[in-house]
ROSE-4610 file (N, C-alpha, C; in Angstrom, 1 decimal, always signed):
// ROSE-4610
residu = [X/X/X/X/X/X/X/X/X/X/X/X/X/X/X/X/X/X/X/X/X/X/X/X/X/X/X/X/X/X/X/X/X/X/X/X/X/X/X/X/X/X/X/X/X/X/X/X/X/X/X/X/X/X/X/X/X/X/X/X/X/X/X/X/X/X/X/X/X/X/X/X/X/X/X/X/X/X/X/X/X/X/X/X/X/X/X/X/X/X/X/X/X/X/X/X/X/X/X/X/X/X/X/X/X/X/X/X/X/X/X/X/X/X/X/X/X/X/X/X/X/X/X/X/X/X/X/X/X/X/X/X/X/X/X/X/X/X/X/X/X/X/X/X/X/X/X/X/X/X/X/X/X/X/X/X/X/X/X/X/X/X/X/X/X/X/X/X/X/X/X/X/X/X/X/X/X/X/X/X/X/X/X/X/X/X/X/X/X/X/X/X/X/X/X/X/X/X/X/X/X/X/X/X/X/X/X/X/X/X/X/X/X/X/X/X/X/X/X/X/X/X/X/X/X/X/X/X]
num = [1/1/1/2/2/2/3/3/3/4/4/4/5/5/5/6/6/6/7/7/7/8/8/8/9/9/9/10/10/10/11/11/11/12/12/12/13/13/13/14/14/14/15/15/15/16/16/16/17/17/17/18/18/18/19/19/19/20/20/20/21/21/21/22/22/22/23/23/23/24/24/24/25/25/25/26/26/26/27/27/27/28/28/28/29/29/29/30/30/30/31/31/31/32/32/32/33/33/33/34/34/34/35/35/35/36/36/36/37/37/37/38/38/38/39/39/39/40/40/40/41/41/41/42/42/42/43/43/43/44/44/44/45/45/45/46/46/46/47/47/47/48/48/48/49/49/49/50/50/50/51/51/51/52/52/52/53/53/53/54/54/54/55/55/55/56/56/56/57/57/57/58/58/58/59/59/59/60/60/60/61/61/61/62/62/62/63/63/63/64/64/64/65/65/65/66/66/66/67/67/67/68/68/68/69/69/69/70/70/70/71/71/71/72/72/72/73/73/73/74/74/74/75/75/75/76/76/76]
x = [-45.3/-45.8/-47.0/-47.6/-48.7/-48.2/-47.0/-46.4/-46.2/-45.6/-45.3/-46.6/-47.7/-48.9/-49.6/-49.6/-50.3/-49.6/-48.2/-47.5/-47.2/-47.6/-47.4/-46.0/-45.2/-43.8/-43.4/-42.4/-41.8/-40.9/-40.6/-39.8/-38.4/-37.8/-36.5/-36.7/-37.9/-38.1/-38.5/-38.9/-39.3/-38.2/-37.0/-35.9/-35.4/-35.5/-35.1/-36.0/-37.3/-38.1/-37.9/-37.8/-37.6/-36.2/-35.2/-33.9/-33.9/-34.6/-34.7/-35.4/-36.5/-37.2/-36.3/-35.6/-34.7/-33.6/-33.0/-32.0/-32.6/-33.8/-34.5/-34.7/-35.2/-35.5/-34.1/-33.1/-31.8/-31.3/-31.5/-31.1/-31.9/-33.2/-34.0/-33.9/-33.9/-34.0/-32.7/-31.8/-30.5/-30.7/-31.6/-31.8/-30.6/-30.4/-29.4/-30.0/-31.3/-32.0/-33.3/-33.6/-35.0/-35.5/-36.7/-37.3/-38.4/-38.4/-39.5/-40.8/-41.9/-43.2/-43.7/-44.9/-45.6/-44.8/-44.0/-43.2/-42.0/-41.8/-40.6/-40.7/-41.8/-41.9/-41.2/-41.0/-40.2/-39.0/-38.4/-37.3/-36.1/-35.9/-34.8/-34.9/-36.1/-36.3/-36.0/-36.0/-35.8/-34.9/-34.4/-33.6/-32.1/-31.9/-30.5/-30.1/-30.4/-30.2/-28.7/-27.9/-26.5/-26.0/-27.0/-26.6/-26.6/-27.1/-27.2/-25.8/-25.5/-24.2/-24.2/-25.2/-25.2/-26.3/-27.3/-28.5/-28.5/-28.8/-29.0/-30.5/-30.8/-32.2/-32.4/-33.5/-33.8/-35.3/-35.6/-37.0/-37.7/-38.9/-39.7/-39.9/-39.9/-40.1/-41.6/-42.5/-43.9/-44.5/-44.1/-44.4/-45.7/-46.8/-48.0/-48.6/-48.1/-48.6/-47.7/-46.6/-45.7/-46.4/-47.2/-47.9/-48.9/-49.6/-50.7/-50.0/-48.9/-48.2/-47.6/-47.0/-46.4/-47.5/-48.6/-49.7/-50.2/-50.4/-50.8/-49.9/-48.6/-47.6/-47.6/-47.7/-47.7/-48.9/-50.0/-51.3/-51.3/-50.6/-50.5/-49.6]
y = [+47.7/+48.1/+49.1/+49.1/+50.0/+51.5/+51.6/+53.0/+53.5/+52.6/+53.0/+53.4/+52.7/+53.0/+54.3/+54.4/+55.5/+56.8/+56.8/+58.0/+58.3/+57.3/+57.5/+57.4/+56.6/+56.5/+55.7/+56.0/+55.2/+54.1/+53.1/+52.0/+52.6/+53.5/+54.1/+55.0/+55.4/+56.2/+55.4/+54.1/+53.2/+52.6/+52.5/+51.9/+52.6/+53.9/+54.6/+54.3/+54.4/+54.0/+52.5/+51.7/+50.3/+50.0/+50.7/+50.7/+51.1/+52.2/+52.7/+51.6/+51.0/+50.0/+48.8/+48.3/+47.2/+47.4/+48.6/+49.0/+49.0/+49.5/+49.5/+48.1/+47.2/+45.8/+45.2/+45.4/+44.9/+45.3/+46.6/+47.2/+46.6/+46.4/+45.9/+44.4/+43.6/+42.2/+41.4/+42.0/+41.4/+40.1/+40.1/+38.9/+38.6/+37.3/+37.0/+37.1/+37.0/+37.0/+37.6/+38.5/+39.0/+38.5/+37.9/+37.4/+38.3/+38.8/+39.7/+39.0/+39.7/+39.1/+39.4/+40.0/+40.2/+41.1/+42.0/+42.8/+42.1/+40.9/+40.1/+39.8/+39.9/+39.6/+40.7/+41.8/+42.9/+43.3/+42.4/+42.7/+43.3/+43.0/+43.5/+45.0/+45.6/+47.0/+47.9/+47.2/+48.1/+47.5/+46.3/+45.7/+46.2/+47.4/+48.0/+48.3/+47.4/+47.7/+47.5/+48.5/+48.4/+48.9/+49.4/+49.9/+48.8/+47.6/+46.5/+45.9/+45.6/+45.1/+43.6/+43.0/+41.6/+40.8/+41.5/+40.9/+40.7/+39.6/+39.3/+39.4/+39.9/+40.1/+39.1/+38.4/+37.5/+37.6/+37.5/+37.5/+36.2/+36.3/+35.1/+34.2/+32.9/+32.0/+31.8/+32.2/+32.2/+33.6/+34.5/+36.0/+36.3/+36.2/+36.6/+35.5/+34.3/+33.1/+32.8/+33.6/+33.3/+33.4/+34.4/+34.6/+33.6/+33.2/+32.2/+30.8/+30.5/+29.3/+29.2/+30.3/+30.3/+30.1/+30.8/+30.6/+29.2/+28.6/+27.2/+26.3/+26.5/+25.6/+25.8/+27.0/+27.3/+26.7/+26.8/+26.3/+24.7/+24.1/+22.7/+22.2]
z = [-54.3/-55.5/-55.4/-54.3/-54.0/-54.0/-53.4/-53.3/-54.7/-55.5/-56.9/-57.6/-57.4/-58.1/-57.5/-56.2/-55.5/-55.8/-55.9/-56.1/-57.6/-58.5/-59.9/-60.3/-59.6/-59.9/-61.1/-61.8/-62.8/-62.1/-62.8/-62.2/-61.7/-62.5/-62.0/-60.8/-60.5/-59.3/-58.1/-58.4/-57.3/-56.5/-57.1/-56.4/-55.2/-55.1/-53.9/-52.7/-52.7/-51.6/-51.2/-52.2/-51.9/-51.2/-51.7/-51.1/-49.6/-49.3/-48.0/-47.1/-47.6/-46.9/-46.6/-47.5/-47.4/-46.4/-46.4/-45.4/-44.0/-43.9/-42.6/-42.1/-43.0/-42.6/-42.2/-42.9/-42.5/-41.2/-40.9/-39.6/-38.4/-38.6/-37.5/-37.3/-38.4/-38.3/-38.6/-39.3/-39.7/-40.5/-41.5/-42.3/-43.2/-43.5/-44.5/-45.9/-46.0/-47.3/-47.2/-48.2/-48.3/-49.7/-49.6/-50.9/-51.2/-52.4/-52.9/-53.1/-53.1/-53.3/-54.7/-54.7/-56.0/-57.0/-56.5/-57.4/-58.0/-57.6/-58.1/-59.6/-60.1/-61.6/-62.4/-61.8/-62.5/-61.7/-60.9/-60.1/-60.8/-62.1/-62.8/-63.1/-62.9/-63.1/-61.8/-60.6/-59.4/-58.4/-58.5/-57.4/-57.6/-57.1/-57.1/-55.7/-54.8/-53.4/-53.1/-53.3/-53.1/-51.7/-50.9/-49.6/-48.5/-48.9/-47.9/-47.6/-46.4/-46.0/-45.9/-45.3/-45.0/-45.7/-46.3/-46.8/-48.3/-48.8/-50.2/-50.6/-51.7/-52.2/-53.3/-53.3/-54.4/-54.7/-56.0/-56.4/-56.0/-55.7/-55.3/-56.5/-56.3/-57.4/-57.7/-56.7/-56.9/-56.6/-57.5/-57.2/-56.4/-56.9/-56.2/-55.3/-55.6/-54.8/-53.6/-53.4/-52.3/-50.9/-50.7/-49.4/-49.2/-50.2/-50.1/-49.8/-50.5/-50.3/-48.9/-48.4/-47.1/-46.0/-46.2/-45.2/-45.2/-46.4/-46.4/-45.7/-46.0/-45.4/-43.9/-43.4/-42.0/-41.3/-42.0/-41.4/-41.3/-42.3/-42.3/-41.1]
């Protein structure tokens, strides 16, 4: 979301850089699932990642709290 804000992009312009990032992540790590973080609250505006072959994308259920929750679980 920072790229969107820094570059002054509209939501329809944000999907291309996000798509490229997700394809890169899929190529390097081969995940089955990518869960979005803070931008998940508006996932319906930019999640058009149709170039992925093996990876499903899902919005986080705890948008901005996902990282904090994960860190707390890992620390415990």
